[in-house]
PAGU-342608 format. One record per residue (C-alpha): residue number from 1; x, y, z; residue in one letter. Coordinates in pm, 1 decimal, decimal comma. Example, Ala and Ser with C-alpha at 12.3 -4.5 7.8 and 13.67 -1.06 7.14 Angstrom:
(node 1; (1230,0; -450,0; 780,0); "A")
(node 2; (1367,0; -106,0; 714,0); "S")
***
This chain:
(node 1; (0,0; 0,0; 0,0); "M")
(node 2; (114,4; 351,6; -88,2); "F")
(node 3; (-33,5; 684,4; 18,0); "L")
(node 4; (-17,2; 1017,4; -166,2); "Q")
(node 5; (-117,1; 1339,6; 13,3); "P")
(node 6; (-397,5; 1572,1; -92,5); "I")
(node 7; (-307,5; 1920,3; 23,3); "V")
(node 8; (-477,0; 2250,4; 100,5); "E")
(node 9; (-280,4; 2473,0; -134,4); "L")
(node 10; (-273,1; 2793,2; 70,3); "D")
(node 11; (-166,8; 2643,9; 402,3); "S")
(node 12; (7,3; 2322,6; 299,8); "G")
(node 13; (-213,8; 2131,5; 543,3); "T")
(node 14; (-283,5; 1771,2; 442,3); "V")
(node 15; (-655,3; 1710,9; 385,2); "L")
(node 16; (-606,2; 1337,1; 342,1); "G")
(node 17; (-434,9; 1073,5; 132,9); "H")
(node 18; (-518,9; 870,3; -175,0); "E")
(node 19; (-457,5; 500,6; -121,6); "A")
(node 20; (-263,3; 335,9; -403,3); "L")
(node 21; (-184,7; -29,6; -462,9); "I")
(node 22; (140,5; -165,5; -608,0); "R")
(node 23; (253,3; -516,7; -694,3); "G")
(node 24; (599,2; -659,9; -618,7); "P")
(node 25; (872,6; -412,1; -711,2); "E")
(node 26; (1038,4; -489,7; -1044,3); "G")
(node 27; (772,6; -743,5; -1144,5); "S")
(node 28; (528,1; -724,6; -1439,4); "P")
(node 29; (257,8; -665,1; -1176,3); "W")
(node 30; (416,4; -363,1; -1005,9); "E")
(node 31; (180,1; -116,0; -1176,1); "A")
(node 32; (-190,5; -152,2; -1092,6); "P")
(node 33; (-273,5; -198,4; -1461,3); "S")
(node 34; (-49,0; -504,6; -1482,1); "G")
(node 35; (-174,5; -641,2; -1152,6); "L")
(node 36; (-542,0; -614,0; -1246,1); "F")
(node 37; (-477,3; -742,8; -1600,1); "A")
(node 38; (-324,0; -1056,3; -1450,9); "A")
(node 39; (-621,9; -1089,8; -1216,1); "A")
(node 40; (-860,8; -1054,3; -1510,9); "A")
(node 41; (-685,0; -1336,1; -1697,5); "R")
(node 42; (-718,3; -1551,7; -1386,6); "A")
(node 43; (-1083,1; -1459,3; -1330,1); "G")
(node 44; (-991,3; -1308,7; -994,0); "A")
(node 45; (-1061,4; -935,3; -1027,7); "V")
(node 46; (-1328,1; -944,0; -757,6); "D")
(node 47; (-1094,2; -1121,3; -513,2); "R")
(node 48; (-811,9; -877,5; -588,3); "L")
(node 49; (-1047,4; -582,6; -542,1); "E")
(node 50; (-1153,5; -718,0; -203,9); "L")
(node 51; (-793,1; -783,6; -98,3); "A")
(node 52; (-696,2; -429,2; -197,4); "C")
(node 53; (-984,0; -282,4; -2,9); "R")
(node 54; (-898,1; -482,5; 309,2); "R")
(node 55; (-534,7; -371,4; 283,0); "A")
(node 56; (-638,0; -8,7; 238,4); "I")
(node 57; (-876,3; -5,7; 531,8); "F")
(node 58; (-623,6; -183,4; 754,1); "S")
(node 59; (-404,8; 124,8; 707,1); "V")
(node 60; (-686,2; 342,3; 839,6); "K")
(node 61; (-758,1; 113,6; 1132,5); "Q")
(node 62; (-420,6; -35,2; 1224,8); "G")
(node 63; (-100,8; 66,6; 1398,6); "A")
(node 64; (13,5; 267,6; 1095,7); "A")
(node 65; (-305,8; 472,4; 1116,2); "R")
(node 66; (-309,5; 780,5; 893,8); "V")
(node 67; (-502,3; 1085,6; 1003,1); "D")
(node 68; (-728,8; 1279,4; 770,8); "G")
(node 69; (-952,9; 1156,3; 494,2); "L")
(node 70; (-876,5; 842,4; 297,2); "L")
(node 71; (-951,1; 852,0; -77,1); "F")
(node 72; (-1012,3; 500,4; -208,9); "V")
(node 73; (-1049,4; 394,6; -572,2); "N")
(node 74; (-1334,5; 149,2; -614,4); "V")
(node 75; (-1443,0; -48,7; -920,3); "N")
(node 76; (-1822,7; -27,4; -913,5); "P")
(node 77; (-1865,2; -279,1; -1194,7); "E")
(node 78; (-1710,5; -546,6; -971,9); "V")
(node 79; (-1934,7; -456,9; -675,5); "W")
(node 80; (-2257,8; -381,1; -860,3); "A")
(node 81; (-2403,4; -726,6; -800,9); "G")
(node 82; (-2701,3; -805,0; -585,7); "A")
(node 83; (-2498,0; -843,7; -264,0); "N")
(node 84; (-2346,7; -499,1; -296,6); "G")
(node 85; (-2211,3; -362,8; 29,5); "L")
(node 86; (-2336,5; -654,2; 237,5); "T")
(node 87; (-2098,6; -904,1; 76,5); "E")
(node 88; (-1771,6; -935,0; 266,2); "N")
(node 89; (-1886,7; -651,9; 486,6); "G")
(node 90; (-1568,9; -662,1; 694,3); "D")
(node 91; (-1398,2; -484,2; 404,8); "A")
(node 92; (-1626,5; -184,2; 460,9); "W")
(node 93; (-1563,1; -155,0; 833,1); "A")
(node 94; (-1449,5; 206,0; 825,0); "V")
(node 95; (-1648,3; 514,0; 919,5); "S")
(node 96; (-1814,9; 681,0; 622,9); "S")
(node 97; (-1691,4; 1012,5; 761,3); "E")
(node 98; (-1329,8; 909,1; 703,6); "E")
(node 99; (-1347,0; 765,9; 352,2); "V")
(node 100; (-1430,0; 903,3; 8,4); "L")
(node 101; (-1470,0; 660,4; -279,7); "F")
(node 102; (-1315,8; 763,0; -610,9); "E")
(node 103; (-1497,2; 656,1; -926,1); "L")
(node 104; (-1355,8; 678,0; -1277,4); "S")
(node 105; (-1503,6; 578,7; -1615,0); "E")
(node 106; (-1797,2; 812,5; -1567,6); "Q")
(node 107; (-1959,5; 713,3; -1897,6); "Q")
(node 108; (-1998,7; 354,8; -1774,9); "A")
(node 109; (-2128,6; 478,9; -1441,0); "L")
(node 110; (-2405,7; 682,6; -1598,7); "V")
(node 111; (-2507,9; 428,0; -1863,5); "E")
(node 112; (-2494,8; 104,9; -1659,8); "N")
(node 113; (-2809,6; 67,4; -1444,7); "P")
(node 114; (-2644,0; -182,3; -1207,0); "K")
(node 115; (-2354,1; 52,1; -1148,2); "V")
(node 116; (-2584,6; 345,9; -1088,5); "R")
(node 117; (-2776,0; 140,8; -831,0); "R")
(node 118; (-2447,4; 57,0; -660,5); "F")
(node 119; (-2354,7; 425,4; -643,8); "V")
(node 120; (-2696,4; 499,3; -496,4); "E")
(node 121; (-2638,3; 223,2; -239,2); "T")
(node 122; (-2307,9; 382,0; -143,2); "L")
(node 123; (-2484,5; 710,2; -86,5); "R")
(node 124; (-2764,6; 547,3; 115,4); "L")
(node 125; (-2500,3; 398,6; 347,5); "H")
(node 126; (-2361,5; 746,3; 405,2); "G")
(node 127; (-2054,5; 704,1; 184,2); "H")
(node 128; (-1935,4; 999,8; -22,5); "R")
(node 129; (-1815,0; 968,6; -380,6); "I")
(node 130; (-1560,0; 1162,7; -583,1); "V")
(node 131; (-1543,7; 1164,4; -962,6); "L")
(node 132; (-1183,0; 1090,1; -1055,4); "D")
(node 133; (-995,7; 1217,1; -1361,5); "D")
(node 134; (-1265,9; 1471,0; -1441,3); "F")
(node 135; (-1225,4; 1613,2; -1791,1); "G")
(node 136; (-1095,8; 1293,4; -1950,7); "A")
(node 137; (-1423,2; 1188,1; -2114,6); "G")
(node 138; (-1729,4; 1336,1; -2278,2); "Y")
(node 139; (-1967,3; 1200,4; -2012,1); "A")
(node 140; (-1816,8; 1403,4; -1727,6); "N")
(node 141; (-2082,1; 1675,0; -1711,2); "L")
(node 142; (-2359,5; 1418,4; -1729,0); "N")
(node 143; (-2197,2; 1226,4; -1441,9); "A")
(node 144; (-2172,1; 1546,2; -1238,6); "L")
(node 145; (-2544,0; 1600,9; -1296,8); "L")
(node 146; (-2666,9; 1243,9; -1251,0); "E")
(node 147; (-2440,6; 1110,6; -974,2); "L")
(node 148; (-2434,9; 1421,5; -751,2); "E")
(node 149; (-2080,4; 1359,0; -621,3); "P")
(node 150; (-1937,0; 1505,5; -303,2); "H")
(node 151; (-1623,2; 1602,9; -494,2); "G")
(node 152; (-1429,6; 1573,6; -815,1); "L")
(node 153; (-1066,5; 1555,7; -915,8); "K")
(node 154; (-951,0; 1751,2; -1218,2); "L")
(node 155; (-761,0; 1525,4; -1456,6); "G")
(node 156; (-393,5; 1582,7; -1531,0); "R")
(node 157; (-477,4; 1674,6; -1890,5); "Q")
(node 158; (-647,7; 1992,1; -1763,8); "L")
(node 159; (-371,2; 2084,9; -1519,4); "V")
(node 160; (-71,0; 2011,6; -1744,6); "F")
(node 161; (89,1; 2338,4; -1862,4); "D")
(node 162; (-222,6; 2528,7; -1754,0); "C")
(node 163; (-6,2; 2836,5; -1688,9); "H")
(node 164; (72,8; 2848,2; -2062,8); "L")
(node 165; (-273,6; 2777,6; -2204,3); "D")
(node 166; (-556,5; 3030,1; -2181,8); "Q")
(node 167; (-811,5; 2767,8; -2290,4); "R")
(node 168; (-720,2; 2542,0; -2000,1); "R")
(node 169; (-740,4; 2838,0; -1764,9); "Q")
(node 170; (-1088,3; 2921,6; -1893,3); "T")
(node 171; (-1209,7; 2563,6; -1849,3); "I")
(node 172; (-1059,6; 2538,7; -1501,6); "L")
(node 173; (-1228,0; 2864,4; -1404,4); "T")
(node 174; (-1567,4; 2745,1; -1528,8); "L")
(node 175; (-1538,5; 2411,9; -1345,8); "I")
(node 176; (-1429,6; 2589,3; -1027,5); "K")
(node 177; (-1728,1; 2826,8; -1044,3); "E")
(node 178; (-1967,6; 2536,4; -1108,0); "A")
(node 179; (-1828,0; 2343,8; -811,1); "C")
(node 180; (-1864,2; 2650,3; -589,7); "D")
(node 181; (-2228,6; 2685,0; -691,0); "Q")
(node 182; (-2299,0; 2312,1; -642,4); "L")
(node 183; (-2105,6; 2278,8; -317,4); "G")
(node 184; (-1868,7; 2019,5; -467,4); "V")
(node 185; (-1517,8; 1965,6; -328,3); "L")
(node 186; (-1264,3; 2036,5; -606,3); "L")
(node 187; (-912,3; 1890,5; -622,3); "I")
(node 188; (-657,2; 1963,6; -895,1); "A")
(node 189; (-472,6; 1640,6; -967,3); "E")
(node 190; (-130,9; 1598,7; -1128,6); "G")
(node 191; (38,0; 1919,8; -1010,6); "I")
(node 192; (403,9; 1867,4; -1100,8); "E")
(node 193; (545,8; 2215,7; -1166,8); "R")
(node 194; (560,1; 2531,0; -952,7); "P")
(node 195; (395,5; 2732,2; -1232,0); "Q")
(node 196; (99,4; 2494,7; -1237,3); "E")
(node 197; (66,2; 2521,2; -860,7); "L")
(node 198; (72,2; 2900,1; -876,5); "T")
(node 199; (-191,8; 2915,0; -1149,3); "L")
(node 200; (-424,4; 2666,2; -981,0); "V")
(node 201; (-393,5; 2850,8; -650,4); "R")
(node 202; (-456,2; 3187,1; -818,4); "N")
(node 203; (-773,6; 3050,0; -974,7); "L")
(node 204; (-903,1; 2983,5; -623,5); "G")
(node 205; (-889,5; 2603,1; -640,4); "I")
(node 206; (-837,9; 2509,1; -278,4); "R")
(node 207; (-695,1; 2156,0; -290,4); "Y")
(node 208; (-433,8; 1977,8; -498,9); "G")
(node 209; (-244,4; 1655,1; -547,7); "Q")
(node 210; (68,3; 1571,8; -745,8); "G")
(node 211; (439,1; 1495,7; -733,7); "F")
(node 212; (520,3; 1858,6; -653,1); "L")
(node 213; (307,4; 1837,0; -338,8); "L")
(node 214; (408,0; 1487,8; -233,1); "G")
(node 215; (498,8; 1159,6; -399,5); "R")
(node 216; (335,4; 829,3; -306,8); "P")
(node 217; (506,3; 664,4; -11,6); "R")
(node 218; (472,2; 319,8; 143,1); "P")
(node 219; (186,2; 336,4; 391,2); "A")
(node 220; (404,4; 246,4; 688,8); "A")
(node 221; (642,2; 534,7; 607,6); "A")
(node 222; (378,2; 800,5; 543,1); "S")
(node 223; (349,2; 1083,7; 793,5); "P")
(node 224; (49,8; 1059,1; 1026,5); "A")
(node 225; (-35,9; 1425,7; 1022,0); "G")
(node 226; (-12,2; 1747,5; 822,5); "P")
(node 227; (286,3; 1954,1; 737,9); "G")
(node 228; (574,2; 1706,4; 706,8); "A")
(node 229; (844,7; 1927,9; 548,5); "P")
(node 230; (959,6; 1678,7; 287,1); "D")
(node 231; (603,7; 1581,1; 197,0); "E")
(node 232; (434,9; 1911,6; 119,7); "V")
(node 233; (549,1; 2196,0; -102,8); "A")
(node 234; (413,1; 2528,1; 20,6); "R")
***
């Protein structure tokens, strides 16, 4: 398990961490894509998803407890079956106040009735959802309308070189204003350069994530609280 900080840009305070999974270092399964591809070939994606979730939540509950919110990627297509949240319920044994579930592939979320029911079930259980990689697909605005997320993460493609591109700045401004009006938490993802950080901050976007602000670290080595000097760029 790795954790990457999500930071309040003005103060440098850590809002929370995104939980990331990695396979054995140096193996074909080190990247999540390779790990889940291997699981798909073995017909074991659901078991891998459950194992990942248990590992992630053990970080929140165990001796290496991390303060702040925990952002967890979840594959709703795997968990959209009839059992939903009740199956293997021990993997959900974390307070809904501490965890936000990140959902990508918004087109599939909106168009698949089973997935939409799963998202509704999450909400009924008090869990909050975040649309990940917002701006990467044409269904994003529809997902924002239909799924009523608690937050969204701006995709790297919108943040990259935003200080040099007036069109990106205009789009970022419009999304920021819409989120303000809708009461949606907005996070700029993929901040890697000081100029990008400056522009995003000047636009009034409050939170950010990216290598400039803090690289993923093994969960056991991650700081437990805000403001670690080598973790956060102010």
